[in-house]
C-alpha positions in Angstrom: 104.3 105.7 114.6 100.9 106.4 116.2 98.5 103.5 117.0 95.3 104.1 118.9 92.6 101.7 119.7 89.4 103.4 118.5 86.9 100.8 119.6 86.8 97.1 120.3 84.4 94.2 120.8 87.0 91.7 121.8 87.1 89.4 124.8 88.3 85.9 125.6 84.6 85.0 126.2 84.0 85.6 122.5 86.3 82.7 121.7 84.8 80.5 124.4 81.2 81.0 123.2 82.1 80.3 119.6 84.0 77.2 120.4 81.4 75.7 122.8 78.4 76.2 120.5 79.7 73.1 118.6 78.8 70.9 121.6 76.3 73.0 123.6 74.3 74.7 120.9 71.7 77.1 122.4 72.9 76.5 125.9 75.8 78.9 125.2 73.2 81.7 125.1 72.7 81.2 128.9 76.3 81.7 129.7 77.3 85.2 130.9 80.5 86.9 129.8 83.6 86.6 131.8 83.3 89.3 134.5 86.0 88.4 137.1 83.6 86.4 139.3 84.4 83.0 137.9 86.0 80.4 140.1 89.5 79.2 139.7 88.2 76.0 138.2 86.3 77.8 135.6 89.3 80.0 134.7 91.5 77.0 134.4 89.0 75.3 132.2 88.6 78.4 130.0 92.4 78.8 129.7 92.7 75.1 128.8 90.1 75.4 126.0 91.7 78.4 124.5 95.1 76.8 124.6 93.7 73.7 123.0 92.2 75.7 120.2 95.4 77.6 119.6 97.6 74.5 119.8 95.5 72.4 117.4 94.9 75.3 115.0 91.1 75.5 115.4 91.0 79.1 114.1 87.4 80.1 113.5 86.5 80.8 117.2 89.1 83.5 117.3 87.2 85.4 114.5 84.1 86.4 116.5 85.4 89.8 117.7 86.5 93.1 116.3 89.2 95.7 116.9 89.5 99.0 115.1 92.8 100.9 115.2 93.7 104.4 114.1 97.2 104.3 112.6 99.4 107.3 111.5 102.6 106.3 109.8 104.6 106.8 106.6 103.0 105.6 103.4 105.7 102.9 102.9 104.5 101.3 106.2 100.9 101.3 104.9 102.0 99.5 101.8 103.3 96.7 104.0 100.2 96.7 106.1 98.0 96.3 103.0 99.8 93.1 102.0 97.7 91.6 104.8 94.4 91.0 103.0 92.7 90.0 106.3 91.7 93.4 107.5 89.5 96.4 106.4 91.4 99.6 105.6 90.3 103.2 105.0 93.1 105.7 104.4 93.1 109.4 104.0 93.1 110.5 100.4 95.6 112.7 98.6 92.9 113.2 95.9 90.5 114.9 98.3 92.7 116.8 100.7 96.0 118.6 100.6 98.6 116.5 102.4 100.6 118.1 105.2 104.4 118.4 105.2 105.1 115.7 107.7 107.8 113.2 106.7 109.6 110.3 108.4 113.3 110.7 109.0 115.0 107.7 110.6 116.4 108.4 114.1 120.1 107.8 114.9 119.0 104.5 116.7 117.6 103.0 113.5 119.8 100.2 112.2 121.0 101.0 108.7 123.3 98.2 107.5 121.7 95.1 106.0 123.6 91.7 106.2 122.5 88.2 105.3 120.5 86.5 102.6 117.0 87.4 101.3 114.4 86.4 103.9 116.8 86.2 106.8 118.5 89.6 107.0 120.0 91.1 110.1 120.3 94.9 110.4 123.2 96.5 112.2 123.9 100.0 113.4 125.2 102.5 110.9 128.3 104.6 111.3 128.0 108.2 112.3 128.7 109.1 108.6 125.9 106.8 107.4 123.4 108.2 109.9 124.2 111.8 108.9 123.9 110.9 105.2 120.6 109.2 105.6 119.1 112.0 107.6 120.5 114.8 105.4 119.4 113.2 102.1 116.0 112.2 103.5 115.2 115.8 104.6 116.5 117.3 101.4 114.5 115.0 99.2 111.3 115.6 101.3 111.7 119.4 101.2 112.4 119.4 97.4 109.4 117.1 96.7 107.0 119.1 98.9 108.0 122.4 97.3 107.3 120.9 93.9 103.9 119.7 95.2 103.0 123.1 96.5 104.0 124.8 93.3 101.7 122.6 91.3 98.8 123.2 93.7 99.3 126.9 93.5 99.2 126.7 89.7 95.8 125.1 89.9 96.9 121.5 89.2 94.6 118.9 90.7 95.6 117.3 94.0 95.5 113.8 92.5 98.2 114.9 89.9 100.3 117.1 92.2 100.7 114.3 94.8 102.6 112.0 92.4 105.9 113.7 93.3 105.6 113.1 97.0 107.9 110.4 98.5 106.9 107.3 100.4 108.1 108.7 103.7 105.2 111.3 103.9 102.8 110.5 106.7 99.3 109.3 106.1 96.5 108.0 108.4 94.1 105.1 108.3 91.6 103.0 110.2 92.3 99.3 110.4 89.6 96.8 111.5 90.4 93.2 112.1 89.7 90.2 114.4 92.0 88.4 116.8 92.8 85.7 114.3 93.9 88.2 111.7 95.8 90.2 114.3 97.7 87.2 115.4 98.7 86.5 111.8 99.9 90.1 111.5 101.9 89.9 114.7 103.5 86.6 113.8 104.9 88.2 110.6 105.6 91.8 111.7 107.3 91.2 115.0 110.6 89.5 115.9 110.3 87.5 119.1 112.2 84.9 120.9 110.3 81.6 121.0 108.5 82.1 117.7 108.0 78.9 115.8 108.7 80.6 112.6 111.2 83.5 112.7 110.2 86.7 111.1 112.4 89.6 109.9 110.0 92.6 109.7 111.0 96.1 108.7 111.5 98.1 111.9 108.9 100.8 111.1 106.0 98.4 110.7 107.2 96.4 113.7 106.8 99.6 115.8 103.1 99.7 114.8 102.7 96.0 115.5 104.2 96.4 119.0 101.6 99.0 119.9 98.7 96.9 118.5 100.0 94.0 120.5 99.8 95.9 123.8 96.1 96.5 123.2 95.5 92.9 122.2 97.2 91.7 125.4 94.9 93.8 127.5 91.7 92.9 125.7 92.2 89.2 125.4 94.7 88.0 128.0 94.0 84.3 127.8 94.1 84.3 124.0 97.3 86.4 124.1 98.9 83.9 126.6 98.0 80.9 124.4 99.4 82.7 121.3 102.8 83.1 122.9 102.8 79.7 124.5 102.2 78.0 121.2 105.0 79.8 119.2 103.2 82.9 118.1 101.5 81.1 115.2 98.0 82.2 114.2 95.5 79.3 114.4 
């Protein structure tokens, strides 16, 4: 899974300005952004305010920022992404361009055996035979489907029709733009972490994307990220 931060306007100071306008009004315009020159007292105060907002679920101050990611992943991962109707998406189109023969095949490290009840599954390693079967069948299906796709294109069939035979493990790419509040909601559901107030059981492939997005989030907004984890990884 490929995740790249394309651009961002996201800083802990965005949260602080938005929160303090409720009591300071236009005085917040006179405050400079955090630049590393603040005193320890100021940093402690800022950390305390962000933690308070997170703990007491005052969510709107976390919306005044933006992060845009480029994501390259199999289509089945994108379908899970787009269940989160709290972001803007633009995906490459199989109607307008010929899709390349790049397909996802689970590695030998990917857990294959599902145990438990719906909503609380655990996944365990597969046997050597199961791993070989998954990889062989996935490759065979992808090759067969792509050959059919190519035959239709060569016969003059429109791309939007020919693409219907392609499997969900073909790679696509998209841009995703969202704010910190939305990203925290996404991370709370698409990562499995100790200390989370509400356990999540994400599919491993989308979790791999979420993990990379989380690394960027941590660097961009360290105080917000710290409060997110301190308060059970629940989006405010």
